[in-house]
C-alpha positions in Angstrom: -29.6 2.9 54.1 -28.3 2.1 50.8 -27.6 4.3 47.9 -30.3 3.6 45.3 -28.6 5.2 42.5 -25.0 4.0 41.2 -22.3 5.8 39.8 -20.6 4.7 36.8 -17.3 6.1 36.5 -16.3 6.8 32.8 -13.2 7.5 30.9 -12.6 11.0 29.8 -12.9 11.5 26.0 -9.7 10.5 24.5 -8.3 11.0 20.8 -6.1 7.6 20.1 -3.3 8.1 17.5 -1.3 5.5 15.6 2.4 5.5 14.8 4.1 2.6 12.8 5.4 1.6 9.2 3.1 0.3 6.5 1.4 -2.9 7.7 2.6 -2.6 11.0 -1.2 -3.1 12.4 -2.2 0.3 12.9 -5.3 -0.5 11.1 -5.9 -3.8 13.3 -5.2 -1.6 16.4 -7.3 1.0 15.9 -10.5 -1.5 14.7 -9.8 -2.9 18.1 -9.6 0.4 20.4 -13.0 1.2 18.6 -14.9 -1.4 19.7 -14.6 0.6 23.2 -18.5 2.3 24.2 -18.6 5.7 23.4 -15.9 5.9 20.5 -15.5 6.3 17.1 -12.7 5.2 14.5 -11.9 7.4 11.7 -9.9 5.6 9.1 -7.7 7.5 6.4 -7.6 4.7 4.1 -10.8 4.6 3.9 -11.8 7.6 3.8 -9.0 8.5 1.0 -10.3 5.4 -1.2 -13.9 6.6 -1.2 -13.2 10.4 -1.6 -10.0 10.0 -4.3 -11.1 7.0 -6.1 -7.9 5.8 -8.6 -6.6 9.0 -8.2 -3.7 8.2 -5.7 -0.6 7.4 -7.5 2.0 8.7 -6.0 3.4 9.9 -2.6 3.0 13.5 -4.1 -0.7 12.5 -4.8 -1.3 10.9 -1.3 0.0 13.9 0.6 -2.1 16.7 -1.4 -5.1 14.5 -0.6 -4.4 13.7 2.8 -4.1 17.5 3.4 -7.1 18.2 2.2 -9.2 15.2 4.3 -7.1 16.2 7.7 -8.6 19.8 7.0 -12.1 18.8 6.6 -12.0 16.4 9.2 -10.2 18.2 12.2 -13.5 20.1 13.1 -15.4 16.8 13.4 -12.8 15.6 15.5 -13.1 18.4 17.5 -16.9 18.2 18.0 -16.8 14.7 18.6 -14.2 14.8 21.5 -15.9 17.8 23.1 -19.4 16.0 23.1 -17.6 12.8 24.9 -16.6 10.6 22.1 -13.6 9.0 22.1 -11.7 9.1 18.6 -9.4 6.5 17.4 -7.7 8.4 14.5 -6.1 5.6 12.1 -4.2 8.2 10.5 -0.4 7.6 10.3 1.3 9.6 13.1 4.8 8.8 11.5 6.3 12.2 10.9 7.0 15.2 13.4 4.4 17.5 11.1 1.5 14.5 11.1 2.0 14.7 15.1 2.1 18.2 15.4 -1.5 18.3 13.6 -2.6 15.8 15.9 -1.2 17.4 18.5 -3.6 20.8 17.9 -6.5 18.6 18.0 -6.5 17.1 21.5 -4.9 20.4 23.0 -7.8 22.5 21.1 -10.5 19.8 22.4 -8.7 19.6 25.7 -8.9 16.0 25.8 -6.4 13.6 27.0 -4.5 11.4 24.2 -2.3 7.9 23.8 -0.2 7.6 20.8 0.1 4.2 20.2 3.7 3.4 18.5 3.7 0.1 16.7 7.7 -0.6 16.5 7.6 -3.8 13.9 10.8 -4.3 11.9 11.2 -3.6 8.1 11.1 -7.4 7.3 8.2 -8.2 9.4 6.1 -5.3 7.8 6.8 -6.4 4.1 6.1 -10.1 5.0 2.5 -8.6 6.2 2.5 -6.3 3.3 2.6 -9.2 0.7 -0.4 -11.0 2.8 -2.4 -8.3 2.9 -1.6 -7.5 -0.7 -2.6 -10.7 -1.6 -6.0 -10.9 0.5 -7.4 -7.8 -2.0 -9.2 -6.6 1.4 -7.0 -3.4 1.6 -8.4 -0.3 -0.2 -4.7 0.0 -1.5 -1.9 -2.5 -2.9 1.5 -1.3 -2.0 4.9 -2.8 -3.3 8.5 -3.5 -1.7 9.6 -0.3 -3.5 7.3 2.0 -2.0 7.3 0.7 1.4 10.7 1.5 1.2 10.1 5.1 -0.3 7.4 6.1 2.0 9.2 4.7 4.9 12.5 6.7 4.1 10.0 9.5 6.0 9.1 7.4 9.2 10.2 9.1 11.9 9.7 7.5 15.3 8.2 9.5 18.1 10.8 11.5 20.4 10.0 12.3 24.4 11.0 15.5 23.5 7.7 16.1 21.3 5.6 15.4 25.0 3.1 12.9 23.8 2.0 10.1 25.8 3.4 7.3 23.7 2.4 3.5 24.5 4.9 1.4 22.8 4.0 -1.8 21.3 7.0 -4.3 19.8 6.5 -7.2 17.8 
């Protein structure tokens, strides 16, 4: 006799995180990851542009608005993970402090995680950034000087932080 029901193995809900400089390909990767079944993408750039139109003119403005956004979406991300939905967090995991916040999410949810590290050279990121700015499709336009200012704060993930890192070099 053959069993009449089939068993399907599904992956546990996972929190996907991205680390990489501006225009390294984080949003492109998160869009691709979000195509998996039972997966939702949450985009910082999109939400900030909708919630704070014209209000982010400096790094300090970004930091303040991003902190409020993180506080607001954290419970929603936890609920999705606990409900069996994978979450692709299109937020830059570019500093130990931002990664600590993300660690709290997957630890509280009891969910596995993957930190996707896009290791792309500054020159390549700047070339992509110029193309992105020219396209007008991104909610924010960033100059080379702003790229340099923001990149000064970038800290690649360290093994001591304890993340499951998948590194992609370009």
